[in-house]
C-alpha angles and dihedrals in degrees: 000000000000132000122248124195123231122202117290117273105241091211094070105007092236133128117245110209122209129186118252130192119245117254101355097069096222114146117220110197124207118253118200107243090219089087094051090047093054090047093049093047090049091051093053095044091049090057093044097042110044090181089063098042097101094046092047092048087060090042092053091051092045092050092048089052091048091049087055094049090046090051089051092051095047091051100038118117096190125084111290122213136142091265092063088065088074086081090071095051099099093051091045091053092046090053090049092049091052101044115011126108112257099261092057093045090054089057091046091056089059087056100044095092097045113120123233092259090055091051092048090054091047091051096045090047093052091044092058097036099098107153096347111131133294124335117266118240090258098048090112091063096043095047093046089057094043097048097082090046092051090046091054094048090047090052092052092046091050094048089054105035100025125214113008116213145150099065092108105196103007127065110267091217106042105009095235125136122261121261098202143356122241115210129191115166108305093344118100124181133180115224118212119246093217114027097023090233112159122214140170123281100195099184139011105282140154107248092209106048100008095238111172103169106118094219089060096050119075125196107206129187115240105223109287100330104123093193097055137067137171117235114204132183116215095197097062104008098242121149133195132171126235121209116201105213089182088067092038112032091181094055121114105200099213090049095042087051096055094043094053096050089106090058100053090089089058093056116133123218114229108162122219 
């Protein structure tokens, strides 16, 4: 197997190399295994947790769609920016209509008739909206489209700069808040809600208000899931789940976080 070069990515001015079979000329592009790992975990949890089966069915369809968008972005030779993602909207809306829970499908119907230039504006606005006010009603849709794009840029950045650290409670790459915490022994990492970057969470701290006082931070069990807990801040009310991959090596924190959403209301409150 030899390496074939594809055109330079204008965003970073670097060459992306992709494997190519000898003789036949068929190019086989690299697919980040992250997407398949998420789909596999969602399938397993959907079978083990019937209460989450419908949510995870939609999540698998969404992740498969994002995987394909990410593949397109990685292999694209044209200029890549948030606006180009508008081309994927028809397929995205069709996927939502076929698999999404009713409340998401209802919002999708309000977006069906938007033109490309309207979607381009929505995507650009969301991309530049770091820390600027409340989410729009359509944030789920714009973020879902932006996530493969953000993941690609974050991967390029990591390959050139290396490990990113020092941002405390905001993603050191894109500035977004974490969606979940990954725990393994003494190691704690935040995982970004947009680009999936992981960065060190050096101490228990609320990612919203940065509260660090132990008496204001609660660690709550999530139903009967021994590898998961709900970390709550009594100063601002923020809650975020922590997934212990040391206790559950097959866990994928972002997937386990979504699957356990229906269980949050069952959280118990033992205080440390």
